[in-house]
N, C-alpha and C positions, 0 to 999 in steps of 0.2 A: 490822505495819508501824511501830507506835510504837516498839518495841524497836530495830529497825534504825535508825530516825531518831535515836533518842537516842544510839546508838553512833556514828553518823556525826557528829552535832553535837559530842559530847564529843571525838572524835578530831580533827576539824577545828579546834576551839577550841584544843586542846593544841598542835597543829602550828603554827597561826598565831601563837600566843603565843610560840613558840620562834623566830619570825622567818622561818619557811619561807614562800615565795611561795605565794599561793592555788592557782595551777594545779598546782604541785608537790604541795601538801598534798592536793588532790583526787585526784591520781594515786596517792599513797601510800595513802589511804583506800580507793580502788578496788581496789588490789592486795590489801589486807587482806580486803576483802569477797569478792573472787574466790576466795580460799582457803576460805571458809566455805560451808556448805550453802545454796546458792541465796538468799543474803541480798542484797538490793539496796534502794536508797533514793534518792529524789530529793534533789537539792541545789539550794537557792535561796539563794545567798550574795551579799550586797551589801556592799561596802566603800566607805565614803564618806570621801574625803580632805577634812577640814574646812578645810584651807588653800587648796586649789585648787577645791573644790566639784565635783570629778570623782567620779562613782560608777562603780565597776567591778562588773559583774554577772557571775556565773557561774551558769548555769541548766542543770542536767542532769536532764531529765525533769520539770522544774518548770513550773507554770502561768505564763501570761502575767502580767507586771507592767504597771503603767500609770503614765504621767507626765502629770499635768494641768498645763498651762502656758497662761495667758491663755485659759481656757475651751476649749482644744483638748486632745484626748487622744491621746497617742502610746502605742502598744502596744510593750512591750519583751519580745521573745521570742527564744529560741534553740532550735533543734531539736537535741536530744542525748538519748541514753539515760541512765537513772539510773545511779549508780555501782553497781558490783557485777555488772553484766550482761555486760560484755565486757572482755577483758583490756586492750586498749589504748583508754583513754578519752581523748577530746580535750576538755580543759578550757579552752576558749577563753573570752575575756572580751568583754563588750559594755561599752563606755565611753560615758558620757553626762555632759555638763556640766550641773550643776544650777544654777538661778538663784533668787534671792530671789523668794518668792511661789509657787514650784513646790510641787506636792503629789505625792509619790511613793507609790504604792500597791502593796504586795506581797500576793498572795492565794494560798491553796491551791486545788487543783483542785475542792475542795468548793464554792468560790465560783463559779469559771468554768463548772462543769458543773451548777450548781444547776437551771437551766432546761433540761430535755432537748430543748426545741424551739429553743434558742438557744445552741448549743455554742460560739459565738464571743463569748459574753458581751456582746452589744450592749447589754443592759439595764444592765450596769455602766458601759459607756462613756457611755450617756445620763445615768445618775445623776451621773457625774463631771462631765460638761459642765454640768449644771444645778446642781451643788453649789456652795455659796458658800464662799469662802475665809474667811468670818467664823465658820464652825463649826470647832471644834477637831478635831484628829486622832482623839481618843477617840470623840467623837460620830459622826464620819464612819465610823470603823471599825465601831461598833455598828450604825449604820444599814445599812451594806453587809451585815453579817452577818445582820441581821433580815430584810432583803429576800431574801437568798439562802435563808434557812430557809423563808420563806413560799413560795418557788418549788418546793420539794421536794414539797409537798402530802402525799400518802400514800406516797411512795416512801421507801426507806431513805436516811437522810442520810449523806453523807460528812463527813469532818472539815471544819470551817469555821474557817479562820484568816485574819485580816486584819491587816496592819500598815500604818499610814498615817503618813507622815513629811512634815511641812510645813517647808519651808526658809524660815527667817527671815532 
């Protein structure tokens, strides 16, 4: 899975740097993967326009992301298959206006599926509601990863990735 992900990231980055629109770039990458031997990968791409504060999310097979605003948590999710699984992929975007003080959290499924009795990751929503905006993004990401790791107990751990962005 790591190899496929690296290929997808490299290709998407190259296409986006050339100025190709994200939905088109995702379709191009999907077409390339379809031609390979059963290669597929999730895409969790967020592009934030620093001038307007609008985040455009493209989630294909990706775990739920979370937006913490004024102690309220909003789930950001899109139902879509990973790239490389079907010939015609729909790379739709989810747009959200970010505000000063928002915390935007992107996680892998290793976080959201850490507690096999809580597959909706309610534990993470509760953590975010209680989290203080006084802790930095690095500390918050580390705490989320640590909590997720502890929830696996004796089960085999999935990849655990957390990105926390605080809007200033």
